C-alpha positions as a LaTeX table, in Angstrom:
\begin{tabular}{lrrr}
\hline
Residue & $x$ (\AA) & $y$ (\AA) & $z$ (\AA) \\
\hline
Met1 & 79.10 & 32.47 & 15.74 \\
Leu2 & 78.80 & 28.70 & 15.94 \\
Glu3 & 81.97 & 26.80 & 15.19 \\
Leu4 & 83.07 & 23.08 & 14.93 \\
Arg5 & 86.39 & 21.79 & 15.12 \\
Ser6 & 87.57 & 18.50 & 14.36 \\
Leu7 & 84.14 & 16.94 & 15.18 \\
Arg8 & 83.61 & 13.18 & 15.16 \\
Ala9 & 80.37 & 11.38 & 16.12 \\
Gly10 & 78.38 & 8.28 & 15.35 \\
Tyr11 & 76.11 & 5.66 & 16.69 \\
Gly12 & 77.78 & 3.17 & 19.22 \\
Arg13 & 81.02 & 1.72 & 17.47 \\
Ile14 & 79.94 & 3.09 & 14.14 \\
Asn15 & 81.75 & 6.41 & 13.56 \\
Val16 & 79.79 & 8.59 & 11.02 \\
Leu17 & 81.49 & 12.06 & 11.10 \\
Trp18 & 85.27 & 12.39 & 10.43 \\
Asp19 & 86.95 & 15.57 & 11.53 \\
Ile20 & 84.18 & 17.96 & 10.47 \\
Ser21 & 85.57 & 21.87 & 10.84 \\
Leu22 & 83.24 & 24.44 & 9.78 \\
Ala23 & 81.29 & 27.69 & 10.93 \\
Phe24 & 77.94 & 29.23 & 11.00 \\
Pro25 & 78.52 & 33.00 & 10.84 \\
Lys26 & 76.35 & 35.28 & 12.74 \\
Gly27 & 73.36 & 36.68 & 10.94 \\
Glu28 & 74.05 & 34.54 & 7.93 \\
Leu29 & 72.63 & 31.35 & 6.35 \\
Thr30 & 74.81 & 28.26 & 6.06 \\
Ala31 & 73.82 & 25.53 & 4.04 \\
Ile32 & 74.82 & 21.78 & 4.51 \\
Ile33 & 74.12 & 19.58 & 1.54 \\
Gly34 & 74.68 & 16.04 & 0.46 \\
Pro35 & 73.26 & 12.87 & $-0.44$ \\
Asn36 & 71.39 & 10.44 & 1.89 \\
Gly37 & 73.77 & 9.06 & 4.25 \\
Ala38 & 76.28 & 11.87 & 3.93 \\
Gly39 & 75.92 & 12.49 & 7.79 \\
Lys40 & 74.21 & 15.73 & 7.66 \\
Thr41 & 71.39 & 14.96 & 10.40 \\
Thr42 & 74.34 & 13.17 & 12.56 \\
Leu43 & 75.92 & 16.68 & 12.50 \\
Phe44 & 73.03 & 18.35 & 13.66 \\
Arg45 & 72.32 & 15.81 & 16.33 \\
Ala46 & 75.77 & 15.99 & 17.63 \\
Leu47 & 75.54 & 19.97 & 17.79 \\
Met48 & 72.31 & 19.54 & 19.87 \\
Gly49 & 73.87 & 17.01 & 22.33 \\
Leu50 & 71.66 & 14.18 & 21.23 \\
Ile51 & 74.70 & 11.64 & 20.37 \\
Pro52 & 78.26 & 11.61 & 21.82 \\
His53 & 80.94 & 13.39 & 20.09 \\
Gln54 & 84.61 & 14.24 & 19.97 \\
Gly55 & 86.06 & 17.50 & 18.93 \\
Glu56 & 85.01 & 20.99 & 20.05 \\
Ile57 & 81.75 & 22.99 & 19.38 \\
Leu58 & 82.17 & 26.77 & 20.32 \\
Leu59 & 79.50 & 29.29 & 20.42 \\
Asp60 & 81.00 & 32.91 & 20.27 \\
Gly61 & 84.30 & 31.48 & 21.15 \\
Lys62 & 83.28 & 29.72 & 24.24 \\
Pro63 & 82.90 & 25.85 & 24.54 \\
Leu64 & 79.47 & 24.67 & 24.19 \\
Lys65 & 78.76 & 21.91 & 26.61 \\
Gly66 & 75.89 & 20.24 & 28.51 \\
Arg67 & 72.71 & 18.60 & 28.05 \\
Thr68 & 70.36 & 19.08 & 24.98 \\
Trp69 & 68.28 & 21.38 & 27.34 \\
Asp70 & 71.25 & 23.60 & 28.41 \\
Leu71 & 72.09 & 23.97 & 24.76 \\
Ile72 & 68.38 & 25.18 & 24.03 \\
Glu73 & 68.86 & 27.50 & 26.92 \\
Ala74 & 72.09 & 28.77 & 25.35 \\
Gly75 & 70.37 & 29.54 & 22.11 \\
Leu76 & 70.89 & 26.72 & 19.94 \\
Val77 & 67.53 & 25.23 & 18.63 \\
Met78 & 66.65 & 22.52 & 15.98 \\
Val79 & 63.99 & 22.14 & 13.98 \\
Pro80 & 64.09 & 18.44 & 13.29 \\
Glu81 & 63.59 & 16.52 & 10.01 \\
Gly82 & 60.22 & 14.87 & 9.49 \\
Arg83 & 57.94 & 17.49 & 10.94 \\
Met84 & 57.89 & 16.16 & 14.40 \\
Val85 & 54.88 & 17.82 & 16.26 \\
Phe86 & 52.60 & 16.80 & 19.01 \\
Lys87 & 49.86 & 15.17 & 17.15 \\
Asp88 & 47.44 & 15.02 & 20.17 \\
Met89 & 47.77 & 18.76 & 21.03 \\
Ser90 & 46.59 & 21.72 & 19.36 \\
Val91 & 48.61 & 23.96 & 17.29 \\
Glu92 & 48.83 & 26.67 & 20.00 \\
Glu93 & 50.00 & 24.08 & 22.67 \\
Asn94 & 52.83 & 22.91 & 20.32 \\
Leu95 & 53.93 & 26.54 & 20.10 \\
Ala96 & 53.49 & 27.05 & 23.79 \\
Leu97 & 56.12 & 24.20 & 24.36 \\
Gly98 & 58.70 & 26.07 & 22.35 \\
Ala99 & 58.39 & 29.04 & 24.93 \\
Tyr100 & 59.25 & 26.75 & 27.75 \\
Pro101 & 63.04 & 27.86 & 28.08 \\
Arg102 & 63.23 & 30.14 & 31.16 \\
Arg103 & 64.78 & 33.12 & 29.11 \\
Cys104 & 61.73 & 33.54 & 26.98 \\
Arg105 & 58.83 & 32.62 & 29.08 \\
Ala106 & 58.13 & 36.29 & 29.66 \\
Asp107 & 58.05 & 36.97 & 26.02 \\
Arg108 & 55.76 & 34.22 & 25.20 \\
Ala109 & 52.77 & 36.41 & 23.95 \\
Arg110 & 55.09 & 38.54 & 21.77 \\
Asn111 & 56.83 & 35.61 & 20.33 \\
Leu112 & 53.52 & 33.96 & 19.59 \\
Gly113 & 52.27 & 37.13 & 17.87 \\
Arg114 & 55.35 & 36.97 & 15.76 \\
Val115 & 54.73 & 33.27 & 14.79 \\
Tyr116 & 51.31 & 34.00 & 13.78 \\
Asp117 & 52.62 & 36.92 & 11.56 \\
Leu118 & 55.15 & 34.65 & 9.93 \\
Phe119 & 52.43 & 31.77 & 9.76 \\
Pro120 & 48.99 & 33.07 & 9.45 \\
Arg121 & 47.85 & 29.65 & 8.64 \\
Leu122 & 48.77 & 28.60 & 12.13 \\
Lys123 & 46.65 & 31.25 & 13.52 \\
Glu124 & 43.74 & 30.18 & 11.74 \\
Arg125 & 44.15 & 26.74 & 13.10 \\
Arg126 & 45.47 & 27.54 & 16.45 \\
Ala127 & 43.03 & 25.31 & 18.30 \\
Gln128 & 43.14 & 22.40 & 15.67 \\
Leu129 & 44.95 & 19.33 & 16.70 \\
Ala130 & 48.48 & 19.24 & 15.20 \\
Gly131 & 47.83 & 15.64 & 13.86 \\
Ser132 & 45.08 & 16.76 & 11.26 \\
Leu133 & 47.42 & 19.47 & 9.88 \\
Ser134 & 48.65 & 19.08 & 6.31 \\
Gly135 & 52.46 & 18.25 & 5.64 \\
Gly136 & 53.07 & 21.98 & 4.71 \\
Glu137 & 51.22 & 23.14 & 7.88 \\
Ala138 & 53.22 & 20.71 & 10.34 \\
Gln139 & 56.29 & 21.96 & 8.81 \\
Met140 & 55.44 & 25.55 & 9.67 \\
Leu141 & 54.01 & 24.36 & 13.06 \\
Ala142 & 57.67 & 22.60 & 13.75 \\
Met143 & 59.46 & 25.90 & 12.43 \\
Gly144 & 57.25 & 28.07 & 14.62 \\
Arg145 & 57.86 & 26.07 & 17.78 \\
Gly146 & 61.64 & 26.54 & 17.14 \\
Leu147 & 61.02 & 30.36 & 16.77 \\
Met148 & 59.17 & 30.45 & 19.98 \\
Ser149 & 62.48 & 29.46 & 21.77 \\
Glu150 & 64.02 & 32.76 & 20.70 \\
Pro151 & 66.91 & 31.02 & 19.04 \\
Ala152 & 70.25 & 32.61 & 18.51 \\
Ile153 & 71.11 & 29.90 & 15.92 \\
Leu154 & 68.38 & 28.17 & 14.27 \\
Leu155 & 69.34 & 24.48 & 12.65 \\
Ile156 & 66.33 & 23.38 & 10.21 \\
Asp157 & 66.71 & 19.89 & 8.79 \\
Glu158 & 65.24 & 19.01 & 5.41 \\
Pro159 & 62.38 & 21.59 & 5.63 \\
Ser160 & 61.40 & 20.76 & 1.95 \\
Leu161 & 61.26 & 16.96 & 2.21 \\
Gly162 & 57.94 & 15.59 & 0.98 \\
Leu163 & 56.24 & 18.90 & 0.39 \\
Ala164 & 54.45 & 19.95 & $-2.87$ \\
Pro165 & 56.43 & 22.70 & $-4.79$ \\
Val166 & 54.05 & 25.41 & $-3.87$ \\
Ile167 & 54.45 & 24.91 & $-0.13$ \\
Val168 & 58.34 & 24.53 & $-0.51$ \\
Lys169 & 58.26 & 28.00 & $-2.10$ \\
Glu170 & 56.10 & 29.32 & 0.75 \\
Val171 & 58.36 & 27.74 & 3.45 \\
Phe172 & 61.50 & 29.04 & 1.82 \\
Gly173 & 59.96 & 32.45 & 1.54 \\
Ile174 & 59.62 & 32.38 & 5.30 \\
Ile175 & 63.33 & 31.16 & 5.78 \\
Arg176 & 64.60 & 34.01 & 3.75 \\
Arg177 & 62.52 & 36.49 & 5.81 \\
Leu178 & 64.15 & 35.22 & 8.97 \\
Lys179 & 67.60 & 35.52 & 7.38 \\
Ser180 & 66.65 & 39.11 & 6.37 \\
Glu181 & 65.77 & 39.72 & 10.02 \\
Gly182 & 69.35 & 38.79 & 10.88 \\
Val183 & 68.58 & 35.32 & 12.40 \\
Thr184 & 71.64 & 32.82 & 12.08 \\
Ile185 & 70.51 & 29.80 & 10.21 \\
Gly186 & 72.00 & 26.48 & 9.75 \\
Leu187 & 70.32 & 24.55 & 6.95 \\
Ile188 & 70.30 & 20.88 & 5.76 \\
Glu189 & 68.71 & 20.62 & 2.33 \\
Gln190 & 69.01 & 18.06 & $-0.52$ \\
Asn191 & 67.86 & 20.45 & $-3.31$ \\
Thr192 & 70.85 & 22.10 & $-4.35$ \\
His193 & 69.04 & 24.71 & $-6.35$ \\
Ile194 & 67.10 & 25.90 & $-3.37$ \\
Ala195 & 70.27 & 25.78 & $-1.11$ \\
Leu196 & 72.10 & 27.98 & $-3.32$ \\
Ser197 & 69.54 & 30.44 & $-3.99$ \\
Val198 & 69.21 & 31.10 & $-0.22$ \\
Ala199 & 72.58 & 30.42 & 1.45 \\
Asp200 & 75.58 & 32.67 & 2.02 \\
His201 & 77.82 & 29.43 & 2.54 \\
Ile202 & 77.61 & 25.96 & 1.25 \\
His203 & 79.40 & 22.89 & 2.88 \\
Leu204 & 79.07 & 19.66 & 0.77 \\
Met205 & 79.30 & 16.31 & 2.64 \\
Arg206 & 79.81 & 12.90 & 1.57 \\
Ser207 & 80.52 & 9.86 & 3.54 \\
Gly208 & 80.78 & 11.63 & 6.61 \\
Lys209 & 83.45 & 13.97 & 5.35 \\
Leu210 & 83.37 & 17.63 & 4.26 \\
Leu211 & 84.15 & 17.80 & 0.68 \\
Leu212 & 83.54 & 21.57 & $-0.19$ \\
Ser213 & 83.34 & 24.64 & 1.76 \\
Arg214 & 82.90 & 27.95 & $-0.30$ \\
Pro215 & 80.57 & 30.95 & $-0.15$ \\
Ala216 & 77.26 & 30.23 & $-2.18$ \\
Asp217 & 77.97 & 32.90 & $-4.94$ \\
Thr218 & 81.20 & 31.44 & $-5.98$ \\
Ile219 & 79.99 & 27.74 & $-6.61$ \\
Asp220 & 79.29 & 26.26 & $-10.04$ \\
Leu221 & 76.21 & 24.19 & $-9.87$ \\
Asp222 & 77.33 & 21.79 & $-12.34$ \\
His223 & 80.62 & 21.18 & $-10.55$ \\
Leu224 & 78.71 & 20.97 & $-7.40$ \\
His225 & 76.43 & 18.21 & $-8.75$ \\
Asp226 & 79.53 & 16.28 & $-9.97$ \\
Leu227 & 80.84 & 16.22 & $-6.30$ \\
Tyr228 & 77.63 & 15.46 & $-4.86$ \\
Leu229 & 77.13 & 12.59 & $-7.25$ \\
Ala230 & 80.69 & 11.19 & $-7.06$ \\
Arg231 & 81.21 & 11.97 & $-10.64$ \\
Glu232 & 84.45 & 13.67 & $-9.59$ \\
Ala233 & 87.10 & 13.66 & $-7.06$ \\
Ala234 & 86.60 & 16.08 & $-4.46$ \\
Pro235 & 89.50 & 18.93 & $-4.00$ \\
Pro236 & 90.61 & 19.83 & $-0.40$ \\
Ala237 & 87.97 & 21.55 & 1.38 \\
Ser238 & 88.67 & 25.24 & 1.40 \\
\hline
\end{tabular}
């Protein structure tokens, strides 16, 4: 399990996150939702060691420290927002980069087969330059590259952003399959309907603070939207 205790983080002198405490239980999907500027991506960047932070980050009860590369070796892997791929490299070369951590190099062929099973379109385009892919295909490639690193915990930032509804449905079908296979997932998503449909736990952020933390099946969508849009004062996070 990944656990955060009183996490603070920001950029230079600007603090963005204020005492965030939450957990990503093993084998479950935990969704972080909130409006633009809430601090969701900053949260994931702090988890990955990309920005300085204060507070504790624990993996299976042990402090998680080190450089970003050390965290990836420990099994914490992030699929960033914006479908970041290496455009001048082929699909398969992009995937191969995901298998670079020492602990998963020996299983590269097996993991590649698994990714191609999850994303058949990537197999069809394995020799194609990543820069020529559609937005949906690039999102699949970014997710596939993350899976090549054999994540213990997979952090996915805004997978539906800018995609057509039919592609969003396909991408979330894959996320549901990963969840059913026992992959621990942290998901940032602005689409509250999708987040509630796939998540075990929901955390609502606004202005760098945690406003609501509950099991997804106990949340009233109208109430969630009121908090999301600041139409209602937030109760203490529970």
